[in-house]
N, C-alpha and C positions, 0 to 999 in steps of 0.2 A: 538408305536405312533397312529398304525391304530384303535387299539380300544378304546383308548382316544378322536382322534376324532370322531370316532362313535359315542361316548354316549355323548360330546358335542354338535354335530348335531340331535340326535336323541331327548334331552331335549331342545335345541332350537324349534325343531319343536311343540315340547309339548306347551312350555312355548307361540307361536305365535298362539296356537289352544286354549289358555288358557284366554290370555290377551289381544294380540290383537300387542302384540311389532311391531313394524314394521322392526328393523335389525333384530328379528330369523326368519323372514320369506325370509331372503336371505343368512344369516348364517347359517341355518339348513340344506338346499340341498349343500351349501360350504364346510362345515366341515364332511359329509358324502364321498362327491365324494372327499375331501384330503383322508378320510380313505380308501378310494379305492384304491388309488393309493399310499399310501402307500404302503396298502400289495401287490397290485402288481407289486409295486417295491422290495419287501422283498422279495415276491418268484419268482424273475426273472422274471416275464412278463411285465414289464416295464423298456426300456434299456432308463436310464436318466443319462447312464455313472456313473463314479467314485466320483463323488458331488452330488449323489443323493438324500443323505437324507439331506445336505444342503439347495438345492434347494426345497423339499420341506418344509422343515422347516419356509425359506423366504418368498414362496408365502402363507402357512399357516397364517405367524406372520401379513405379511402385508395386504392380501386378508381380512384376521379378522377384521385389525384394520378398511380397508378401506369399509366394508360391515357395520360394525358398524355404523360406523360416516355419511356417504355419503346418503342412504335412508332415516336416521331420518330427516338431514338435508332439503331435500328433500319433504318427505312425512307427517313429523311429526315424533311425537313418536309413537303414538298409533292408529291402524286400528282396528275397528272392525267391524266384519262381524256377521249379524244373527237376532232373532226377536230384538233383546232386544239394537240393533246396533239404537245410533242415528242417 
């Protein structure tokens, strides 16, 4: 799970820098933190208890949905930075 979250987070950050999609600026770091939490739990560094994988999965799904929808409702769908920004 940590590898897929890391890939998703990296691609979200690349997409945010390329097209300026608002939710990618939030979901990218969130998925990377999820990958680190998953790795830490898998290696035994984080004591999430016997239901750790279920907690990580639930937080990832709920957080991913919330961070995809809420920022775009508030800030709009796209933000551009740079010299070609309107």
